[in-house]
GUZALUM-939378 format. One line per field, with one value per residue (C-alpha): residue in three letters; x, y, z. Coordinates in steps of 0.25 Angstrom, whole numbers. Layout:
N
code	[Ala, ...]
xx	[X, ...]
yy	[Y, ...]
zz	[Z, ...]
This chain:
750
code	[Met, Ala, Asn, Glu, Gln, Val, Gly, His, Ile, Pro, Phe, Ser, Phe, Phe, Val, Ser, Leu, Leu, His, Glu, Ile, Ala, Asp, Val, Pro, Ala, Gln, Met, Thr, Ser, Ser, Arg, Leu, Asn, Arg, Gln, Gly, Ser, Ser, Ser, Arg, Ser, Pro, Arg, Lys, Ile, Leu, Arg, Leu, Trp, Val, Glu, Ala, Leu, Lys, Lys, Asn, Tyr, Ser, Pro, Leu, Pro, Arg, Asp, Thr, Thr, Ser, His, Val, Leu, Arg, Leu, Leu, Phe, Pro, Glu, Asp, Asp, Ser, His, Arg, Lys, Tyr, Asp, Leu, Gln, Glu, Ala, Arg, Leu, Ser, His, Leu, Leu, Pro, Glu, Cys, Leu, Asp, Thr, Ala, Thr, Phe, Pro, Pro, Val, Ser, Thr, Ala, Arg, Leu, Lys, Gln, Trp, Gly, Gln, Gln, His, Asn, Ser, Gly, Cys, Leu, Gly, Gln, Glu, Ile, Leu, Thr, Leu, Gln, Ser, Pro, Asp, Ala, Glu, Ala, Phe, Ile, Gly, Pro, Leu, Ser, Leu, Gln, Gln, Met, Asn, Leu, Leu, Leu, Asp, Glu, Leu, Ala, Ser, Thr, Ser, Val, Phe, Ser, Asp, Lys, Ser, Val, His, Ala, Ala, His, Ser, Leu, Ser, Pro, Thr, Arg, Ser, Arg, Ser, Ala, Ile, Leu, Arg, Ser, Leu, Tyr, Glu, Ser, Leu, Pro, Ala, Leu, Asp, Ala, Ala, Tyr, Leu, Thr, Gln, Ile, Ile, Leu, Lys, Asp, Leu, Arg, Pro, Ile, Leu, Tyr, Val, Pro, Pro, Val, Ala, Ser, Thr, Ser, Arg, Val, Leu, Leu, Glu, Tyr, Asn, Ser, Asn, Ser, Lys, Ser, Met, Leu, Thr, Lys, Glu, Gln, Phe, Met, Met, Thr, Trp, Asp, Pro, Ser, Gly, Ser, Met, Leu, Lys, Met, Tyr, Arg, Val, Arg, Ala, Asn, Met, Asn, Glu, Ala, Ala, Leu, Gly, Phe, Glu, Ala, Gly, Gly, Ile, Pro, Lys, Ser, Ala, Lys, Gly, Arg, Ser, Pro, His, His, Ala, Leu, Asp, Ala, Leu, Arg, Leu, Ser, Asn, Ala, Ile, Trp, Ala, Glu, Thr, Lys, Tyr, Asp, Gly, Glu, Arg, Ala, Gln, Ile, His, Val, Arg, Leu, Arg, Asp, Gln, Ser, Asp, Pro, Gln, Ile, Thr, Ile, Tyr, Ser, Lys, Ser, Lys, Arg, Asp, Ser, Thr, Leu, Asp, Arg, Ile, Ala, Ile, His, Pro, Ile, Ile, Lys, Glu, Ala, Leu, Ala, Gly, Tyr, Ser, Met, Arg, Asp, Val, Ile, Leu, Asp, Ala, Glu, Met, Val, Ala, Tyr, Cys, Asp, Gln, Arg, His, Ala, Ile, Asp, Glu, Phe, Trp, Arg, Ile, Arg, Ser, Leu, Ile, Ala, Arg, Thr, Ala, Glu, Gly, Ala, Arg, Ala, Gly, Gly, Phe, Arg, Arg, Gly, Glu, Thr, Gln, His, Asp, Ser, His, Pro, Leu, Asp, Ser, Cys, Pro, Ser, Leu, His, Ser, Asn, Ala, Ser, Ser, Thr, Ser, Ser, Thr, Leu, His, Leu, Ala, Leu, Val, Phe, Phe, Asp, Val, Leu, Leu, Val, Gly, Ala, Ala, Ser, Met, Leu, Asn, Ala, Pro, Tyr, Ser, Met, Arg, Arg, Thr, Val, Leu, Glu, Ser, Ile, Ile, Ser, Gln, Val, Pro, Gly, Arg, Ser, Met, Leu, Ser, Glu, Arg, Thr, Val, Ile, Leu, Asp, Gly, Lys, Ile, Gln, Glu, Leu, Glu, Gly, Gln, Lys, Arg, Leu, Arg, Glu, Val, Trp, Ala, Gln, Arg, Ile, Ala, Asp, Cys, Glu, Glu, Gly, Leu, Val, Leu, Lys, Ala, Glu, Glu, Ser, Thr, Tyr, Gly, Asp, Trp, Lys, Leu, Pro, Trp, Val, Lys, Leu, Lys, Lys, Asp, Tyr, Ile, Leu, Gly, Tyr, Gly, Asp, Thr, Ile, Asp, Leu, Val, Val, Ile, Ala, Ala, Ala, Trp, Glu, Lys, Asp, Arg, Ala, Arg, Glu, Leu, Arg, Val, Ser, Pro, Ser, Thr, Leu, Thr, Thr, Phe, Tyr, Ile, Ala, Ala, Leu, Gly, Asn, Ser, Ser, Gln, Val, Lys, Ser, Asp, Pro, Gly, His, Lys, Pro, His, Phe, Val, Ala, Tyr, Phe, Thr, Ala, Ser, Tyr, Gly, Leu, Ser, Arg, Glu, Gln, Leu, Glu, Glu, Phe, Asn, Phe, Trp, Ile, Arg, Ala, Asp, Ala, Val, Asp, Ser, Ser, Lys, Pro, Pro, Val, Asp, Glu, Ile, Ser, Tyr, Thr, Tyr, Ser, Met, Leu, Glu, Thr, Leu, Pro, Lys, Pro, Ser, Val, Phe, Val, Arg, Asn, Pro, Ile, Leu, Val, Glu, Leu, Cys, Gly, Ala, Gly, Phe, Thr, Lys, Ala, Pro, Gln, Ser, Lys, Tyr, Tyr, Glu, Leu, Arg, Phe, Pro, Arg, Ile, Thr, Lys, Pro, Phe, Arg, Pro, Ser, Glu, Arg, Ser, Tyr, Met, Glu, Cys, Leu, Thr, Leu, Arg, Glu, Leu, Gln, Thr, Ile, Ala, Phe, Glu, Ala, Val, Gly, Arg, Glu, Ala, Arg, Asp, Ala, Ala, Lys, Tyr, Lys, Asp, Val, Asp, Glu, Trp, Gly, Arg, Glu, Leu, Trp, Gly, Lys, Glu, Lys, Asp, Thr, Ala, Glu, Glu, Gln, Arg, Arg, Gly, Leu, Lys, Arg, Gln, Arg, Thr, Met, Glu, Cys, Trp, Glu, Asp, Lys, Leu, Glu, Asp, Ile, Asp, Arg, Ala, Arg, Ser, Glu, Lys, Arg, Arg, Lys, Glu, Asp, Leu, Asp, Met, Ser, Gln]
xx	[-62, -71, -65, -56, -68, -75, -83, -81, -92, -90, -102, -96, -99, -114, -115, -111, -124, -131, -124, -127, -142, -142, -135, -146, -153, -167, -177, -185, -200, -201, -187, -189, -175, -169, -177, -171, -157, -156, -163, -150, -146, -158, -155, -158, -147, -137, -140, -138, -124, -120, -123, -116, -104, -105, -106, -94, -85, -88, -93, -95, -103, -102, -113, -125, -121, -137, -141, -131, -134, -149, -150, -141, -149, -162, -159, -174, -178, -166, -177, -165, -158, -163, -154, -162, -155, -163, -156, -157, -149, -139, -135, -131, -122, -116, -105, -97, -98, -94, -80, -73, -65, -76, -85, -80, -86, -90, -99, -105, -109, -120, -126, -131, -139, -147, -160, -158, -154, -159, -154, -157, -164, -154, -143, -134, -135, -131, -119, -113, -114, -105, -93, -80, -77, -64, -69, -67, -76, -71, -75, -80, -73, -86, -91, -105, -105, -98, -109, -120, -114, -112, -126, -131, -124, -130, -144, -141, -141, -157, -167, -175, -166, -168, -166, -154, -147, -147, -144, -131, -125, -130, -116, -108, -103, -113, -108, -115, -123, -113, -101, -108, -110, -96, -92, -102, -98, -83, -75, -87, -87, -98, -106, -106, -109, -122, -128, -125, -132, -144, -144, -143, -155, -162, -165, -157, -167, -163, -149, -152, -164, -160, -171, -167, -169, -171, -182, -196, -203, -193, -191, -207, -210, -198, -195, -203, -200, -197, -186, -176, -178, -177, -170, -178, -177, -183, -173, -161, -165, -168, -155, -147, -155, -161, -166, -177, -174, -170, -183, -191, -185, -187, -202, -202, -192, -198, -184, -173, -162, -167, -170, -156, -150, -159, -155, -139, -141, -193, -204, -218, -225, -230, -244, -251, -262, -276, -283, -296, -302, -300, -287, -282, -288, -282, -268, -271, -278, -267, -273, -283, -288, -287, -289, -292, -285, -290, -279, -277, -272, -260, -245, -238, -231, -222, -220, -209, -210, -200, -205, -194, -199, -207, -200, -208, -210, -199, -207, -202, -211, -208, -216, -220, -207, -200, -195, -194, -206, -206, -204, -214, -225, -222, -237, -240, -231, -241, -251, -242, -239, -254, -256, -246, -250, -254, -241, -230, -219, -207, -207, -217, -219, -232, -238, -248, -253, -253, -266, -272, -284, -295, -302, -313, -317, -312, -304, -291, -290, -283, -269, -263, -267, -255, -245, -250, -251, -236, -232, -238, -234, -220, -207, -193, -190, -203, -211, -220, -222, -224, -223, -223, -231, -242, -241, -233, -231, -242, -244, -255, -261, -271, -283, -291, -290, -289, -276, -266, -263, -261, -270, -263, -258, -270, -277, -287, -284, -292, -282, -269, -261, -265, -260, -267, -259, -259, -249, -237, -223, -216, -220, -209, -198, -208, -209, -223, -219, -222, -233, -247, -256, -267, -256, -250, -264, -267, -255, -256, -271, -264, -254, -262, -270, -280, -283, -295, -289, -274, -270, -279, -277, -281, -295, -296, -306, -305, -308, -305, -304, -307, -323, -323, -323, -315, -327, -333, -318, -318, -332, -327, -315, -323, -332, -321, -313, -325, -327, -313, -314, -327, -320, -309, -299, -285, -289, -286, -274, -278, -269, -269, -270, -257, -249, -236, -231, -226, -232, -229, -239, -249, -247, -254, -265, -268, -282, -285, -295, -284, -277, -289, -287, -297, -303, -293, -296, -295, -296, -292, -283, -271, -257, -251, -236, -226, -212, -201, -202, -191, -197, -207, -197, -187, -199, -201, -186, -187, -179, -182, -187, -199, -212, -216, -225, -237, -243, -259, -268, -283, -291, -292, -300, -311, -322, -313, -311, -326, -329, -318, -313, -302, -296, -284, -287, -279, -274, -269, -257, -255, -250, -243, -245, -233, -239, -250, -245, -239, -225, -231, -242, -231, -223, -234, -238, -225, -226, -239, -233, -220, -228, -236, -226, -220, -207, -207, -210, -219, -223, -228, -243, -245, -239, -249, -264, -267, -262, -258, -255, -246, -243, -229, -226, -226, -212, -213, -215, -206, -216, -230, -240, -247, -260, -264, -266, -278, -275, -283, -277, -279, -275, -277, -286, -283, -273, -266, -252, -244, -247, -260, -274, -280, -282, -274, -274, -265, -256, -261, -259, -261, -270, -273, -269, -277, -274, -281, -289, -294, -299, -295, -287, -299, -306, -298, -303, -305, -298, -311, -316, -303, -304, -319, -314, -304, -313, -323, -311, -306, -319, -323, -336, -336, -349, -352, -338, -342, -346, -332, -321, -310, -308, -301, -313, -322, -314, -313, -328, -330, -321, -328, -342, -352, -359, -373, -381, -386, -371, -367, -377, -373, -359, -362, -371, -359, -349, -358, -360, -345, -343, -353, -348, -334, -338, -344, -331, -322, -331, -331, -317, -315, -326, -317, -304, -310, -316, -302, -296, -306, -303, -289, -290, -298, -289, -278, -285, -287]
yy	[390, 391, 379, 372, 365, 360, 348, 349, 357, 354, 349, 359, 370, 365, 364, 379, 383, 374, 381, 395, 392, 386, 399, 408, 412, 410, 422, 424, 426, 440, 446, 453, 459, 445, 441, 453, 450, 436, 437, 439, 424, 416, 402, 406, 417, 408, 397, 408, 412, 398, 394, 406, 401, 387, 391, 400, 390, 377, 380, 373, 365, 350, 342, 339, 351, 356, 342, 340, 354, 353, 338, 342, 356, 349, 335, 333, 334, 325, 314, 305, 303, 296, 292, 285, 293, 301, 307, 295, 286, 296, 301, 287, 286, 300, 297, 288, 297, 310, 315, 313, 325, 334, 326, 320, 305, 309, 320, 312, 300, 310, 308, 293, 299, 308, 303, 302, 316, 331, 335, 347, 339, 341, 330, 340, 350, 339, 335, 350, 349, 337, 343, 345, 360, 358, 355, 365, 369, 363, 359, 345, 335, 331, 338, 341, 330, 320, 322, 319, 307, 302, 305, 299, 286, 287, 289, 275, 269, 272, 264, 277, 284, 287, 276, 285, 285, 270, 268, 278, 270, 255, 252, 258, 250, 252, 259, 259, 272, 274, 273, 283, 293, 292, 297, 308, 313, 311, 323, 333, 345, 346, 356, 347, 334, 342, 347, 333, 326, 334, 331, 316, 319, 326, 338, 351, 359, 356, 361, 372, 378, 375, 379, 393, 390, 377, 382, 377, 391, 399, 392, 391, 405, 414, 407, 400, 390, 403, 408, 400, 402, 387, 385, 379, 369, 380, 391, 382, 379, 394, 398, 387, 389, 403, 399, 390, 378, 369, 373, 369, 356, 353, 356, 346, 335, 334, 330, 339, 332, 331, 345, 349, 338, 344, 358, 354, 345, 353, 347, 348, 362, 368, 372, 384, 381, 386, 391, 392, 392, 407, 407, 396, 403, 415, 409, 406, 420, 422, 410, 409, 395, 386, 372, 363, 350, 340, 338, 323, 317, 309, 308, 319, 310, 317, 307, 308, 299, 295, 287, 282, 274, 262, 259, 260, 275, 279, 284, 292, 298, 309, 312, 325, 326, 323, 310, 299, 290, 282, 268, 272, 275, 263, 260, 272, 269, 261, 272, 282, 273, 271, 286, 289, 278, 288, 297, 296, 307, 304, 311, 316, 320, 321, 325, 316, 313, 298, 294, 281, 277, 268, 260, 256, 271, 276, 287, 292, 287, 294, 298, 289, 277, 281, 276, 262, 261, 266, 256, 244, 248, 256, 250, 252, 259, 264, 252, 246, 259, 259, 245, 249, 242, 246, 258, 254, 268, 268, 271, 261, 250, 252, 244, 257, 263, 258, 252, 259, 248, 254, 253, 262, 251, 243, 248, 243, 235, 245, 257, 260, 272, 282, 295, 308, 316, 332, 338, 336, 342, 336, 330, 324, 335, 346, 352, 356, 364, 377, 372, 377, 369, 369, 362, 353, 348, 346, 338, 330, 326, 321, 312, 305, 294, 293, 281, 282, 278, 277, 289, 302, 317, 327, 331, 347, 357, 372, 382, 395, 398, 410, 406, 404, 416, 418, 416, 404, 398, 399, 392, 381, 379, 378, 367, 360, 360, 356, 344, 340, 341, 332, 322, 322, 326, 333, 346, 354, 360, 373, 375, 387, 384, 393, 387, 380, 369, 374, 388, 398, 408, 399, 388, 375, 379, 367, 367, 358, 360, 359, 372, 380, 384, 376, 367, 355, 342, 347, 337, 338, 327, 327, 328, 318, 319, 328, 327, 335, 331, 334, 339, 348, 353, 357, 364, 372, 374, 369, 361, 346, 353, 357, 348, 349, 336, 332, 319, 318, 308, 305, 299, 283, 279, 289, 278, 273, 287, 290, 278, 279, 294, 289, 281, 288, 293, 286, 294, 288, 297, 294, 307, 319, 335, 344, 356, 366, 374, 388, 390, 397, 385, 375, 382, 381, 368, 363, 370, 363, 349, 351, 355, 341, 332, 319, 318, 304, 296, 287, 293, 285, 282, 288, 302, 305, 306, 297, 284, 284, 277, 282, 278, 271, 278, 291, 296, 295, 309, 315, 320, 316, 325, 321, 326, 327, 340, 342, 349, 353, 348, 351, 342, 340, 326, 313, 303, 291, 288, 276, 265, 274, 269, 282, 295, 307, 321, 324, 336, 338, 351, 356, 368, 369, 363, 364, 367, 357, 368, 371, 356, 343, 333, 323, 331, 326, 316, 302, 293, 289, 302, 306, 294, 298, 313, 307, 297, 309, 318, 308, 304, 292, 290, 291, 285, 273, 272, 267, 254, 251, 246, 255, 266, 256, 247, 259, 264, 251, 250, 264, 261, 248, 253, 252, 264, 263, 275, 282, 282, 288, 299, 302, 303, 312, 321, 322, 325, 337, 342, 342, 350, 360, 362, 363, 373, 382, 381, 385, 396, 401, 401, 409, 419, 421, 422, 433, 440, 440, 446, 456, 460, 460, 469, 478, 479, 482, 494, 501]
zz	[5, -8, -16, -6, 0, -12, -10, 5, 13, 28, 36, 47, 36, 35, 50, 51, 44, 54, 66, 60, 59, 74, 79, 74, 87, 90, 90, 101, 98, 104, 100, 87, 89, 90, 77, 69, 75, 70, 57, 50, 55, 49, 45, 31, 30, 37, 26, 15, 21, 23, 8, 4, 11, 7, -8, -5, 2, -5, -19, -28, -18, -18, -25, -16, -6, -7, -3, 9, 14, 13, 19, 31, 34, 33, 38, 42, 28, 22, 18, 13, 25, 38, 49, 60, 70, 82, 94, 102, 93, 87, 101, 103, 91, 92, 104, 95, 83, 88, 87, 100, 98, 99, 108, 119, 121, 136, 130, 119, 128, 133, 118, 122, 134, 123, 127, 142, 145, 143, 130, 120, 110, 100, 99, 90, 101, 111, 103, 103, 118, 118, 110, 118, 124, 117, 103, 92, 80, 67, 53, 52, 43, 35, 23, 20, 9, 19, 29, 20, 15, 29, 32, 20, 25, 38, 32, 24, 38, 39, 31, 31, 22, 8, -1, -9, 4, 5, -9, -9, 3, -1, -7, 3, 16, 27, 39, 53, 57, 68, 59, 49, 61, 65, 52, 52, 66, 65, 68, 68, 76, 86, 78, 66, 74, 81, 67, 61, 72, 70, 55, 58, 67, 55, 63, 63, 70, 85, 82, 72, 80, 94, 105, 109, 124, 132, 140, 135, 139, 133, 120, 118, 121, 117, 104, 93, 81, 73, 83, 74, 59, 52, 39, 30, 17, 9, 14, 12, -3, -6, 0, -6, -20, -21, -35, -27, -37, -25, -17, -29, -31, -17, -18, -29, -25, -11, -6, -1, -6, -20, -20, -16, -27, -37, -34, -36, -50, -27, -9, -5, -5, 8, 10, 17, 27, 25, 37, 31, 17, 16, 21, 11, 0, 4, 2, -12, -15, -28, -34, -45, -42, -30, -28, -15, -15, -5, 6, 7, 20, 16, 15, 4, -7, -18, -28, -38, -50, -61, -74, -82, -95, -92, -78, -65, -60, -49, -37, -26, -15, -6, 7, 12, 21, 8, 12, 1, 4, -9, -1, 9, 0, -10, -10, -17, -29, -37, -35, -41, -53, -55, -53, -64, -74, -85, -82, -92, -90, -82, -68, -59, -45, -38, -25, -18, -5, 0, 6, 12, 4, 8, -3, 6, 8, -5, 3, 8, 23, 34, 34, 44, 37, 27, 38, 39, 23, 21, 32, 24, 11, 12, 8, 15, 29, 32, 29, 40, 47, 62, 69, 84, 94, 103, 113, 126, 132, 142, 156, 157, 148, 138, 144, 145, 132, 117, 112, 105, 95, 81, 70, 61, 52, 49, 37, 28, 15, 7, 12, 3, -1, -12, -17, -20, -30, -29, -37, -47, -47, -58, -72, -81, -80, -77, -64, -59, -47, -55, -61, -56, -47, -58, -69, -58, -55, -69, -72, -60, -64, -78, -71, -60, -64, -52, -45, -34, -21, -27, -34, -34, -36, -25, -25, -27, -28, -34, -24, -32, -46, -55, -54, -39, -30, -16, -8, -15, -15, 0, 1, -9, -1, 12, 6, 1, 13, 22, 12, 14, 30, 28, 21, 31, 21, 27, 19, 7, -1, -9, -21, -30, -45, -49, -37, -40, -32, -18, -23, -10, -16, -18, -9, -6, 6, 14, 22, 33, 44, 55, 48, 54, 68, 77, 66, 68, 75, 89, 102, 117, 121, 132, 133, 142, 139, 131, 125, 117, 103, 94, 81, 87, 98, 86, 79, 92, 95, 109, 118, 124, 136, 128, 127, 113, 110, 118, 120, 116, 123, 124, 135, 133, 145, 147, 150, 162, 168, 167, 174, 185, 186, 195, 182, 175, 162, 151, 139, 126, 120, 105, 98, 102, 98, 96, 90, 93, 104, 103, 109, 121, 123, 122, 133, 142, 138, 142, 155, 158, 154, 162, 175, 175, 168, 172, 165, 160, 147, 155, 169, 180, 180, 194, 189, 179, 180, 168, 161, 146, 134, 123, 109, 108, 95, 102, 108, 124, 130, 140, 150, 153, 161, 174, 169, 154, 148, 138, 125, 113, 100, 85, 74, 59, 59, 65, 62, 68, 71, 70, 80, 85, 85, 88, 79, 83, 79, 67, 69, 83, 89, 104, 103, 118, 131, 142, 157, 166, 172, 159, 155, 160, 152, 154, 143, 132, 121, 124, 115, 108, 108, 99, 90, 87, 84, 75, 67, 64, 59, 50, 44, 52, 59, 73, 77, 85, 89, 104, 99, 94, 104, 98, 88, 78, 78, 77, 64, 57, 57, 53, 41, 37, 40, 27, 25, 21, 15, 28, 33, 20, 22, 37, 32, 21, 29, 40, 28, 23, 37, 40, 27, 30, 44, 39, 28, 39, 48, 36, 32, 47, 46, 34, 39, 52, 45, 36, 48, 54, 42, 41, 55, 53, 41, 48, 59, 49, 43, 57]
């Protein structure tokens, strides 16, 4: 078999790898014996054996095999190919595409009712149930290479696919999406069709890591997210290439496909979380010198520039998710060229943070402003951004609370995109990945020509070096961190002077106040509805019977309720929360909601104790509660979503649900109170808000207000008090951690 099939690796052989991984049994959290018994069948060991069989049976491997396997195994990270197909649309197309010899037409017709019937939440699993009882397993006709070519053709029908995909098919006759799907599924065995479906949906998780049981209580209490080990891209790369060269290329190229192609002819390093100044410094205790860089609230941009003679630089930009965002961020191309005005070498790769900058205030603006700036300036498929209308998903007209019209697209003429550069990965032909941070920073400073408000270098402060002792370093870090909090910056990143890019022993350590338990932005709001949300459910390994996502609302008519106690409260729901609760808490919270639920995406007014408004951009929930549930939420500051007028928590987490006997849902924040808290948190003034008719008028007045000397002094004094307050808090946190550690050491010695 070794040389007979050179150039033809069956897609079915790749599916055998997926099926073996899916067959690894889930481990119950309480079963040590079960864990020990299944350890020999981990996904990584299965992959190693499969790679050995692949090389034994199909060597020499056809060209691009590395890329083909990697992109099919991790379709969610295949940034080049987009298909514009989700379960509802694909389920309508598949009945005419599946092989009738394997799938009887009577059974495939059920797929068109995907959205109207109870299902497993996994279209691939549903396809497996439709195969004929007489169907036999066989090897499908398509090779791995043919499958990838057809998927490239399918991706060419989407305007969101990479320009290289469109270029490769620009001269070929254009086929319809249905015709391409028929070529893909023609004569495929059921198993191949099931896994192909999830690849097209760009999510293999629901079929590889199936929830072990359907029961919400059992899956939440007896299992956890680690009950089934997941195969990671890093594990694949180290198994495929034990030398580590492909992994290094992935870290620098920021693109999975390019790393694979580069391996045959580096990616953004992860950071550690600092829970306190002492804890953060302890993670870098092996370093001789530590720097604290300001963490700016923007979008990550890895910038690849190729300079050829006198021609214009060729610029490619990758986002944090490794997507090619060159056209999205066309507005920063002139800034990049300006920043490299004094640079003459041929190639350079830079790390930067793309931010919104306000010329009027000479400062970086809030993160959510970036969205409207990109929408106004982007080229290609993503130009224009959100253009949906105002909210329509209401139980009651909005005459008793402020409008939900969007103000997200209204930006001042003085607001524009800017770049803050913080690292360099490549200079000319020389990789900087293994160079120490001190050298990379020096090189970066020699490359970038700073232009205030356009191209800047990240601000940094030395925390520890040979002259600064540990206790003094902790004090200095507390001071710098407190300054950043007072200035409403996102946080800090600690970097060791000797560390290489993506260093595991000396990692970057992020410091944000919400990383400290109890020190994030905490508010009390209510849950009025819930739903099963696909991505969160697949992280938790739970079926659609489990509610994973909760619709958060604030009180919008407090004055009316106070004047007329018989008037129904009106809640405004405009964001959701899916994180924060442990599996045990989530199981209990599901029970609470189900016990008081109205199973409807729009409940009758007489069945609930309130009226509500819901932002249109939110997906419709599956259940509402008759009586809202008060919850405590914690987040990392405040932001605004597309089409939303109001500030919401960023990265919201439910930290505590309250029973009605503990606290009434009427104790939640009003919409105005929530906006007051948010304005303070983002650095706006919250005084005299009552004299403005809505929060937008209030905000416009605040931004445009002329500052007199007395006002400047008042704000300066307020900033100083905030810094001192946070220095004290951080010192208390360090002291508490030190006392806890001493107590633990004492207990260990007894």
